[in-house]
VEXTOR-771985 format. One record per residue (C-alpha): residue number from 1; x, y, z. Coordinates in nm, 4 decimals. Example, Ala and Ser with C-alpha at 12.3 -4.5 7.8 and 13.67 -1.06 7.14 Angstrom:
<rs>
R    k      east     north        up
R    1    1.2300   -0.4500    0.7800
R    2    1.3670   -0.1060    0.7140
</rs>
This chain:
<rs>
R    k      east     north        up
R    1   10.7707   11.8933    9.3824
R    2   11.1241   11.9013    9.5238
R    3   10.9887   11.9200    9.8784
R    4   10.7809   11.6071    9.8139
R    5   11.0828   11.4213    9.6796
R    6   11.2982   11.5336    9.9727
R    7   11.0379   11.4210   10.2256
R    8   11.0127   11.0791   10.0646
R    9   11.3907   11.0521   10.0536
R   10   11.4118   11.1357   10.4256
R   11   11.1474   10.8736   10.5012
R   12   11.3488   10.6057   10.3231
R   13   11.6662   10.7198   10.4988
R   14   11.4750   10.6988   10.8288
R   15   11.3618   10.3466   10.7454
R   16   11.7152   10.2348   10.6588
R   17   11.8695   10.4022   10.9655
R   18   11.6148   10.2649   11.2122
R   19   11.6343    9.9165   11.0632
R   20   12.0128    9.8974   11.0705
R   21   12.0377   10.0501   11.4175
R   22   11.7834    9.8028   11.5574
R   23   11.9368    9.4973   11.3943
R   24   12.3092    9.5713   11.4122
R   25   12.3176    9.6712   11.7802
R   26   12.1738    9.3402   11.9032
R   27   12.3951    9.1341   11.6733
R   28   12.7053    9.3368   11.7621
R   29   12.6460    9.3114   12.1366
R   30   12.5978    8.9353   12.1128
R   31   12.9102    8.8893   11.8998
R   32   13.1206    9.1126   12.1268
R   33   13.0199    8.9098   12.4336
R   34   13.0713    8.5615   12.2837
R   35   13.3672    8.5955   12.0430
R   36   13.7026    8.4319   12.1247
R   37   13.9599    8.6404   12.3100
R   38   13.9592    8.8740   12.6058
R   39   13.6156    8.9883   12.7196
R   40   13.5732    9.3595   12.7868
R   41   13.3823    9.4835   13.0916
R   42   13.0318    9.5849   12.9853
R   43   13.0021    9.8416   13.2672
R   44   13.2977   10.0347   13.1218
R   45   13.1433   10.0215   12.7718
R   46   12.8192   10.1708   12.9060
R   47   13.0162   10.4493   13.0749
R   48   13.2165   10.5258   12.7603
R   49   12.8925   10.5413   12.5584
R   50   12.7691   10.8123   12.7961
R   51   13.0908   11.0112   12.7431
R   52   13.0465   10.9864   12.3653
R   53   12.6815   11.0909   12.3947
R   54   12.7748   11.3885   12.6147
R   55   13.0405   11.5146   12.3721
R   56   12.8048   11.4716   12.0749
R   57   12.5190   11.6570   12.2449
R   58   12.7501   11.9385   12.3589
R   59   12.8542   11.9869   11.9961
R   60   12.4862   11.9913   11.8880
R   61   12.3956   12.2445   12.1589
R   62   12.6928   12.4596   12.0547
R   63   12.5566   12.4486   11.6998
R   64   12.2075   12.5439   11.8270
R   65   12.3560   12.8487   11.9976
R   66   12.4878   12.9774   11.6657
R   67   12.8416   12.8489   11.7342
R   68   12.8856   13.1367   11.9789
R   69   13.1026   13.0235   12.2725
R   70   12.9658   13.2840   12.5169
R   71   12.6027   13.2020   12.4380
R   72   12.6886   12.8329   12.4659
R   73   12.8401   12.8703   12.8142
R   74   12.5522   13.0953   12.9308
R   75   12.3002   12.8419   12.8051
R   76   12.4702   12.5564   12.9909
R   77   12.4933   12.7628   13.3103
R   78   12.1296   12.8740   13.2898
R   79   11.9951   12.5242   13.2213
R   80   12.2161   12.3067   13.4416
R   81   12.3678   12.5134   13.7236
R   82   12.1190   12.7980   13.7744
R   83   11.8251   12.5572   13.7629
R   84   11.9232   12.2787   14.0071
R   85   11.5673   12.1548   14.0709
R   86   11.5109   12.0901   13.7014
R   87   11.8506   11.9209   13.6721
R   88   11.7747   11.6951   13.9703
R   89   11.4565   11.5776   13.7971
R   90   11.6787   11.4202   13.5342
R   91   11.8576   11.2109   13.8009
R   92   11.5857   10.9462   13.7873
R   93   11.6086   10.8612   13.4145
R   94   11.9893   10.8997   13.4314
R   95   12.0160   10.6213   13.6874
R   96   11.7520   10.4116   13.5119
R   97   11.9243   10.4345   13.1722
R   98   12.2593   10.3260   13.3195
R   99   12.1011   10.0202   13.4834
R  100   11.9009    9.9469   13.1660
R  101   12.2083    9.9558   12.9402
R  102   12.3986    9.7243   13.1750
R  103   12.1031    9.4833   13.1734
R  104   12.1031    9.4862   12.7920
R  105   12.4644    9.3653   12.7938
R  106   12.3714    9.0906   13.0407
R  107   12.0824    8.9886   12.8171
R  108   12.2981    8.9916   12.5027
R  109   12.5558    8.7768   12.6846
R  110   12.3026    8.5020   12.7628
R  111   12.0433    8.5157   12.4823
R  112   12.1079    8.4625   12.1137
R  113   12.0639    8.7762   11.9038
R  114   11.7298    8.6722   11.7514
R  115   11.5680    8.5878   12.0875
R  116   11.7113    8.9050   12.2409
R  117   11.5730    9.1165   11.9551
R  118   11.2223    8.9690   11.9802
R  119   11.2044    8.9689   12.3617
R  120   11.3175    9.3318   12.3869
R  121   11.0039    9.4359   12.1968
R  122   10.8217    9.3957   12.5299
R  123   10.9302    9.7555   12.5873
R  124   10.6200    9.8448   12.3802
R  125   10.4056    9.6847   12.6511
R  126   10.5857    9.8540   12.9409
R  127   10.5826   10.1920   12.7653
R  128   10.2092   10.1628   12.7024
R  129   10.1541   10.0601   13.0647
R  130   10.3437   10.3605   13.2027
R  131   10.1780   10.5922   12.9493
R  132    9.8384   10.4882   13.0859
R  133    9.9438   10.5091   13.4530
R  134   10.1682   10.8204   13.4508
R  135   10.0395   11.0266   13.1577
R  136    9.6746   10.9104   13.1798
R  137    9.6744   10.8179   12.8125
R  138    9.3993   10.6122   12.6555
R  139    9.4849   10.3265   12.4215
R  140    9.2798   10.2245   12.1186
R  141    9.1162    9.8816   12.1229
R  142    9.3533    9.7825   11.8431
R  143    9.6488    9.8732   12.0653
R  144    9.5223    9.6581   12.3524
R  145    9.4840    9.3745   12.1033
R  146    9.8376    9.4382   11.9781
R  147    9.9744    9.4113   12.3332
R  148    9.8038    9.0720   12.3770
R  149    9.9580    8.9518   12.0482
R  150   10.2965    9.0856   12.1616
R  151   10.2912    8.8883   12.4875
R  152   10.1721    8.5700   12.3119
R  153   10.4463    8.6035   12.0503
R  154   10.7227    8.6480   12.3063
R  155   10.5929    8.3558   12.5149
R  156   10.6082    8.1375   12.2010
R  157   10.9636    8.2531   12.1287
R  158   11.0792    8.1772   12.4821
R  159   10.9067    7.8371   12.4853
R  160   11.0754    7.7558   12.1531
R  161   11.4145    7.8147   12.3180
R  162   11.3200    7.6199   12.6323
R  163   11.2093    7.3229   12.4209
R  164   11.5576    7.2942   12.2729
R  165   11.5511    7.5316   11.9771
R  166   11.7733    7.8331   11.9350
R  167   12.1440    7.8668   11.9257
R  168   12.3434    7.5579   11.8684
R  169   12.6883    7.7071   11.8743
R  170   12.6561    8.0688   11.9837
R  171   12.5920    7.9794   12.3440
R  172   12.9149    7.7900   12.3815
R  173   13.1515    8.0225   12.2014
R  174   13.2545    8.2061   12.5167
R  175   13.3118    7.8819   12.7029
R  176   13.5172    7.7273   12.4218
R  177   13.7578    8.0200   12.4194
R  178   13.7931    8.0285   12.7971
R  179   14.1192    7.8331   12.8351
R  180   14.3148    8.0655   12.6039
R  181   14.2021    8.4033   12.7367
R  182   14.3910    8.5749   13.0167
R  183   14.0664    8.7208   13.1420
R  184   13.8633    8.4207   13.0330
R  185   13.6961    8.3931   13.3721
R  186   13.5024    8.7055   13.2751
R  187   13.3378    8.5250   12.9828
R  188   12.9841    8.4561   13.1092
R  189   12.8615    8.0977   13.1288
R  190   12.5382    8.0846   12.9290
R  191   12.2296    8.1179   13.1476
R  192   11.9144    8.1648   12.9390
R  193   11.6940    8.2427   13.2394
R  194   11.9316    8.5169   13.3552
R  195   11.9291    8.6606   13.0032
R  196   11.5487    8.6553   12.9964
R  197   11.5157    8.8307   13.3328
R  198   11.7755    9.0893   13.2280
R  199   11.5792    9.1584   12.9066
R  200   11.2512    9.1873   13.0999
R  201   11.4152    9.4235   13.3488
R  202   11.5545    9.6355   13.0632
R  203   11.2062    9.6481   12.9024
R  204   11.0493    9.7621   13.2297
R  205   11.3126   10.0313   13.2853
R  206   11.2948   10.1429   12.9199
R  207   10.9194   10.1977   12.9469
R  208   10.9443   10.3869   13.2753
R  209   11.2406   10.6041   13.1739
R  210   11.0891   10.6908   12.8359
R  211   10.7568   10.8048   12.9814
R  212   10.9212   10.9846   13.2767
R  213   11.1562   11.1656   13.0367
R  214   10.8604   11.2640   12.8193
R  215   10.6763   11.3975   13.1251
R  216   10.9617   11.6250   13.2332
R  217   11.0065   11.7443   12.8746
R  218   10.6481   11.8697   12.8625
R  219   10.6146   12.2389   12.9318
R  220   10.9901   12.2936   12.9510
R  221   11.1547   12.5184   12.6934
R  222   11.4651   12.3032   12.6736
R  223   11.5847   12.1343   12.3558
R  224   11.6174   11.7576   12.3316
R  225   11.9950   11.7940   12.2959
R  226   12.0247   12.0029   12.6130
R  227   11.8157   11.7433   12.7979
R  228   12.0540   11.4777   12.6738
R  229   12.3471   11.6837   12.8035
R  230   12.1787   11.6855   13.1453
R  231   12.1147   11.3112   13.1197
R  232   12.4720   11.2252   13.0299
R  233   12.6250   11.4577   13.2915
R  234   12.4225   11.2821   13.5610
R  235   12.4602   10.9347   13.4077
R  236   12.8404   10.9480   13.4135
R  237   12.8705   10.9515   13.7988
R  238   12.6155   10.6663   13.8173
R  239   12.8133   10.4810   13.5500
R  240   13.1391   10.5233   13.7422
R  241   12.9671   10.3976   14.0567
R  242   12.8368   10.0931   13.8680
R  243   13.1861   10.0173   13.7336
R  244   13.3462   10.0159   14.0756
R  245   13.0627    9.8377   14.2557
R  246   13.0443    9.5529   14.0031
R  247   13.3942    9.5368   13.8577
R  248   13.6371    9.7144   14.0936
R  249   13.8707    9.4141   14.1341
R  250   13.8684    9.3337   13.7622
R  251   13.9418    9.6958   13.6696
R  252   14.2283    9.6977   13.9236
R  253   14.3723    9.3685   13.7960
R  254   14.3218    9.4054   13.4220
R  255   14.2689    9.7774   13.3605
R  256   13.9680    9.9859   13.2639
R  257   14.0097    9.9273   12.8885
R  258   14.1120    9.5628   12.8980
R  259   13.9647    9.3731   12.6043
R  260   13.8973    9.6884   12.4047
R  261   13.9717    9.6841   12.0336
R  262   13.8267    9.8547   11.7274
R  263   13.5137    9.6408   11.7422
R  264   13.4398    9.7365   12.1041
R  265   13.4900   10.1059   12.0238
R  266   13.2562   10.0630   11.7272
R  267   13.0018    9.9080   11.9663
R  268   13.0390   10.2018   12.2067
R  269   12.9778   10.4489   11.9223
R  270   12.6828   10.2430   11.7960
R  271   12.5171   10.2355   12.1376
R  272   12.5790   10.6062   12.1975
R  273   12.4676   10.7122   11.8526
R  274   12.1653   10.4864   11.8266
R  275   11.9335   10.6887   12.0472
R  276   12.0566   11.0170   11.9020
R  277   11.9984   10.8960   11.5460
R  278   11.6437   10.7933   11.6309
R  279   11.5806   11.1307   11.7951
R  280   11.6758   11.3012   11.4684
R  281   11.4899   11.0788   11.2222
R  282   11.1768   11.0098   11.4256
R  283   11.0011   11.3250   11.3036
R  284   11.0218   11.1966   10.9473
R  285   10.8978   10.8448   11.0299
R  286   10.5372   10.7712   11.1257
R  287   10.4369   10.4759   11.3444
R  288   10.3888   10.2411   11.0495
R  289   10.7366   10.3212   10.9201
R  290   10.8881   10.2656   11.2640
R  291   10.7003    9.9368   11.2926
R  292   10.8304    9.8334   10.9515
R  293   11.1866    9.9178   11.0569
R  294   11.1586    9.7166   11.3793
R  295   11.0039    9.4219   11.1957
R  296   11.2807    9.4235   10.9351
R  297   11.5359    9.4360   11.2173
R  298   11.3858    9.1210   11.3734
R  299   11.4002    8.9400   11.0373
R  300   11.7599    9.0545   10.9745
R  301   11.8615    8.9419   11.3253
R  302   11.7081    8.5973   11.2719
R  303   11.8731    8.5480   10.9323
R  304   12.2106    8.6806   11.0497
R  305   12.1978    8.4628   11.3632
R  306   12.1572    8.1494   11.1505
R  307   12.4876    8.2183   10.9720
R  308   12.6866    8.3917   11.2478
R  309   12.5755    8.2077   11.5626
R  310   12.4457    7.8741   11.4236
R  311   12.0962    7.9721   11.5310
R  312   11.8323    7.7009   11.4735
R  313   11.5172    7.8704   11.3410
R  314   11.2191    7.6582   11.4483
R  315   10.8565    7.6799   11.3387
R  316   10.7508    7.7808   11.6903
R  317   11.0081    8.0615   11.7027
R  318   10.8985    8.1821   11.3580
R  319   10.5313    8.1857   11.4648
R  320   10.6188    8.3853   11.7769
R  321   10.8299    8.6320   11.5806
R  322   10.5480    8.6816   11.3276
R  323   10.3024    8.7550   11.6111
R  324   10.5446    9.0143   11.7510
R  325   10.5838    9.1748   11.4073
R  326   10.2041    9.1805   11.3596
R  327   10.1615    9.3406   11.7035
R  328   10.4108    9.6170   11.6153
R  329   10.2117    9.7105   11.3044
R  330    9.8785    9.6834   11.4873
R  331   10.0033    9.8974   11.7754
R  332   10.1152   10.1724   11.5374
R  333    9.7857   10.1680   11.3485
R  334    9.5471   10.4537   11.4348
R  335    9.1948   10.3899   11.2980
R  336    9.0911   10.7510   11.3656
R  337    9.3732   10.8897   11.1499
R  338    9.3017   10.6380   10.8753
R  339    8.9357   10.7439   10.8647
R  340    9.0145   11.1158   10.8410
R  341    9.3421   11.1769   10.6573
R  342    9.3131   11.5596   10.6614
R  343    9.3648   11.5471   11.0378
R  344    9.6944   11.3625   11.0013
R  345    9.9127   11.6612   11.0808
R  346    9.7144   11.7860   11.3788
R  347    9.8532   11.5596   11.6451
R  348   10.1007   11.3006   11.5165
R  349   10.3429   11.3575   11.8032
R  350   10.1055   11.2357   12.0731
R  351   10.0486   10.9006   11.9087
R  352   10.4152   10.8790   11.8160
R  353   10.5216   10.9007   12.1785
R  354   10.3322   10.5837   12.2627
R  355   10.6045   10.3905   12.0820
R  356   10.9238   10.3718   12.2875
R  357   11.2522   10.5019   12.1565
R  358   11.4620   10.2194   12.0166
</rs>
C-alpha cells in the first residue's frame, strides 16, 4: 500500500517538476534577454551552465562510487582517460549541445515566450525522424498522424505572429532600454525570422543529439551521470571556443561576467539543472504524463506572456497551440499498450525514448 502511494506521489512530483522546468525556462530566457539594463552574453551563460552540470554530475558519480575517493578517481580514469575512443564518440553531441543551447538563447531573444515554447515542440518531429533513420525504429500510425498535427499547429502559430498577432510590448523592451545601458548595443533588435530559424535549428540539433546520445549509450556499461561528465568535459572547450569566436571583443571590453546578477545565475542553474532533473524523474513519468507536463507548460507560458510581455493571444495562435498539445498526447499514446495492459512493464523504455528530453 505504501509503495503504491509513494509511486503516485513520485508521479505527481514528476508532473510538477517537468511542467515548471518546461514553462519557467522559456519565460526566464525571454525575460533575461529583453529586460532593461545591461545584457549578459548568452555564450558565457551556456558555458557556465556546462560547468554547473559538470560539478553536479561529478558529485553524483562520487555518490555512485560509495563516496570512496579512490574508487571515484579510478572510475573517472577508466571511463575517460583509459578509453579514449569511447570518450571521442561523445565529442559529437558535446559540440551539438553547445550550438543548440546558443541557438535557444537567440530564439528566446527574438520570439515571445509563448511562440518559442510552441515552436520548440518541433523537436518531437526531428527526434522521430532521426529515430527512424539512425535507430531504424518504426512509428505507429497514430504517431505519424501526431507529427502532421504538430507541423500544422506550429505553422498556424507562426502565421498568427506574421499576421500581426503576438507580443505587443515584449519585442520592444530591449530597444527601449538601449539608450541607458552601457552595453546596450548588445541588446538584440527583434527579428522574428531569425528567432524562428534559430528555434528550427535548435529542434534539428536536439533531435540528432538525443538519438545519437541514445545510440552510444546502448550496450555501454556506463551510467547516465558518467556520460554527462564526459559530455560536459568535452562541451566546455567547445563552449570556450564559441565565446571567443562570437564575443571575443565584447568579453575583452566588458568582461566575461558583465551583465550577470542573481537572475542570470538563477537562469544558468535552471538551464544546467533542467536536463538533469528530467533524467531523474523520467523513469516515474510515462509518455502521457510527459505530454501532460509539456501541454501545461505551453498553457502557462501563454498565460504568463499575456501579463509579463503584453502578449496578444489570438484565436489563430490558440488553435495552433491546441493542435500542438493534441499532437503531444497523440504521439505519446501507444494503442498496443492500451489493448494489453499486462505488457505495460515489458518495454516502456523503448517507447519512452521516442520522446526527446526536454
